[in-house]
N, C-alpha and C positions, 0 to 999 in steps of 0.2 A: 251772528255769527258778532263769536267776540271781538274787542276793538286790540291790536295787537298793541305790545307794548313796549315803547323806545327807553332808552340809556343815551341819556348824553352821554358822550367824549370830546375834550375836547380842554387847551391849556389852560391853569386856572392862576397858577405862580408865577407872579415875576410881574404878572399885569395889577393896575391898576381896579383896586374892589376885584379881586378873580377872575377878573373875565364874567362875573354875574349877570351884566346885561345883552349879549350878548348870549348867554345860554336863556335866561329867560326870554330875549327875542324867539329864540330855535323854542323855546319850549311853548309859546304862544303859539305860533304857527305851525309846528307839530300838531296840538293838542285841535286848532280850529281844523286841520284836516280829517279828525277825527279818529287818534290814534292814543294812549293809554302815555306819561310822561314819569319820566322817572329825572328828575332831572337836581345833577350832585349842589348845586351852588344853590340848592332850598335847603341842604345838611348843614347845619350854625354848633359845630361840636365846642365844650369851653378851654380848646388846646386849639394851639396850630401847629397840631401832630401831625403831619403827611403821615409817616403808615396807622395812626388812628383813623384816621379821611379812606384811606387806601382799605381798608381792610373792611369795614361798614358797603362802601364804594363795591368791592372787586365779591361781598356776600352776596349783592342787590343784583348785579350782573344777571348769573345762571336767570334770573328767572325774566328777564326779560328776552323776546320777542325779537328788537333789531338793535344794529351801535347808530350811530347816529353821530358819524364827526366834525367839530368843527373846525374850518380854518386856520391853520397851527397847530394841529392835534399831531404831527411830528417831533418837534420842540418840546415836545410835554413827556417827562416820563412818566406820567401818571395816566394820560388819551393813551401811550404807547404799550402800557403794561395791557389795560385796557383793555387792547385794539386784539392782545396775544391772546388775549384768557377769549375773549370773543373768536376767534376763529377758533383754539378748540377746542373750543365747546361747540361749535356749527353752529353759533350764530351769524350773520350776515353781517357784512360791514358798509352802513353805507357815509358817502360823503356828502354835507349840507351847502350848499339847498341845493345844489340837481338829485342828491340820488339817487343817487348814479355806484352803482357797486366798487369797492374796493376789493380790488384784485392785488392788492398789491402785499408781499410779505410782510411781518414784524423781520429786519434783524438780526441776525444774532449778537450783536452786539448791541441791542433793545433786549432783548431777552434771551434771558439764559437756555438752554434746551437738552434734558435728560432723557438719554436714549431715546435720541430721537424725537422727542415728544417735548410742542412748547409751553411752557408755566412761566 
């Protein structure tokens, strides 16, 4: 059986060291639980351009089987965008550390809709 690939989503902007310690702690625990992990905190570019980071991460998201959100994700523009895309693509989203299904939908004020679809 192939291990599930998990995408970590959470707040980074405005946090000390971009919240990398929380991302790395979650990645370690998920790997210990047998998951393959995509950790956005491992991506380092020669720019601080938020849009460039999001282009990279949103291109990877469809290759994952599951999205796990860190606490505080609702306050993060990027994490809300990742969750909206996961819902649109049918990728399950779970809260960390409980691994409870995220059943709430991202409100339209966080992600625009076009013809009723989440984008």
